[in-house]
C-alpha positions in Angstrom: 0.0 0.0 0.0 1.4 3.3 -1.0 1.9 6.2 1.4 -0.8 8.6 0.7 0.2 12.2 0.7 -3.2 13.1 -0.7 -5.1 16.3 0.0 -7.4 14.2 2.2 -4.5 13.5 4.7 -3.3 17.1 4.6 -6.9 18.2 5.3 -7.0 15.9 8.3 -3.7 17.2 9.6 -4.9 20.7 9.1 -8.2 20.0 10.8 -6.4 18.4 13.8 -4.1 21.4 14.1 -7.1 23.7 13.8 -9.0 21.9 16.6 -6.0 22.0 18.8 -5.6 25.8 18.3 -9.3 26.3 19.0 -9.1 24.3 22.2 -6.0 26.3 23.3 -7.8 29.5 22.5 -10.9 28.5 24.5 -8.7 27.6 27.5 -7.0 30.9 27.3 -10.3 32.8 27.1 -11.7 30.8 30.0 -8.6 31.5 32.1 -8.8 35.2 31.2 -12.5 35.4 32.2 -11.7 33.7 35.5 -8.9 36.1 36.2 -11.0 39.1 35.3 -14.2 38.1 37.1 -15.6 41.3 38.5 -18.5 41.1 40.9 -20.2 44.4 39.8 -20.2 46.5 36.6 -18.7 49.3 38.7 -15.6 47.2 39.4 -15.4 46.4 35.7 -15.6 50.1 34.8 -13.0 51.1 37.4 -10.6 48.4 36.0 -11.3 49.5 32.4 -10.5 53.1 33.1 -7.5 52.1 35.2 -6.2 50.2 32.1 -6.7 53.4 30.1 -4.6 55.2 32.6 -7.4 57.3 34.1 -9.1 57.1 37.5 -12.9 56.8 37.7 -13.2 60.5 38.7 -11.1 61.5 35.7 -13.2 59.3 33.4 -16.4 61.2 34.5 -14.7 64.5 34.1 -15.3 66.7 31.0 -12.6 68.9 29.6 -14.3 72.0 31.1 -14.7 70.6 34.5 -11.1 69.4 34.4 -9.8 72.9 33.6 -12.0 74.3 36.4 -10.6 71.8 38.9 -7.1 72.5 37.7 -7.6 76.3 38.3 -9.0 75.6 41.7 -6.0 73.4 42.7 -3.6 76.1 41.4 -5.4 78.7 43.6 -5.2 76.4 46.6 -1.5 75.7 46.1 -0.9 79.5 45.7 -2.3 80.1 49.2 0.5 78.1 50.7 -1.6 77.5 53.8 -1.8 73.7 53.4 0.6 71.1 54.9 3.2 69.7 52.6 1.7 66.3 52.2 -1.7 67.7 51.2 0.0 70.1 48.8 1.9 67.2 47.2 -1.4 65.2 46.8 -3.0 68.2 45.1 0.0 68.7 42.9 -0.1 65.1 41.8 -3.8 65.5 41.0 -3.0 68.6 39.1 -0.4 66.8 37.0 -2.9 64.0 36.3 -5.6 66.5 35.3 -3.1 68.4 33.0 -2.2 65.1 31.3 -5.8 64.4 30.7 -6.4 67.9 29.3 -3.4 67.5 27.0 -4.7 64.2 25.8 -8.1 65.7 25.1 -6.5 68.6 23.3 -4.3 66.3 21.2 -7.3 64.2 20.2 -9.2 67.3 19.3 -6.3 68.7 17.3 -6.0 65.4 15.4 -9.7 65.4 14.6 -9.5 69.1 13.4 -6.5 68.4 11.2 -8.3 65.3 9.8 -11.4 67.4 9.0 -9.4 70.2 7.4 -7.5 67.7 5.2 -10.7 66.0 4.2 -12.2 69.4 3.3 -9.1 70.3 1.3 -9.3 67.0 -0.6 -13.0 67.5 -1.3 -12.3 71.0 -2.6 -9.5 69.8 -4.8 -11.7 67.0 -6.1 -14.5 69.4 -6.8 -12.1 71.8 -8.6 -10.7 69.0 -10.7 -14.2 67.8 -11.5 -15.3 71.3 -12.5 -12.2 71.6 -14.7 -12.9 68.3 -16.3 -16.5 69.4 -17.0 -15.3 72.7 -18.5 -12.9 70.8 -20.8 -15.5 68.4 -21.9 -18.0 71.3 -22.7 -15.2 73.1 -24.6 -14.5 70.0 -26.6 -18.2 69.5 -27.4 -18.6 73.1 -28.4 -15.7 73.1 -30.8 
């Protein structure tokens, strides 16, 4: 009997490898779910925002409220009436808020640049399209 290197055997080997990969993936997903089992949605949200690098309070904060809070902290630190440890905690909070504000400004700037570039491309396309239409009308008239 000849050794069969037929497509059927290759398909069986591929199927076996695929089922092993699927089983491994399922085990990994189950393990991940067990490690990340949160009892409440709130715990899940806190963990989610922690992974994003933000605290829960920072996640609820809008840009405007963040700037207001930053201004308030700066005024409080300017008074110099607080103990050093409290002043350091407020300074750390101010640094976190300023990072958040810079991130929001960077995202806004990227969105603005993208919108402006899209508008320029659209204008160029319209101009080229109008030029093409004028050329075709000139060709038809002559």
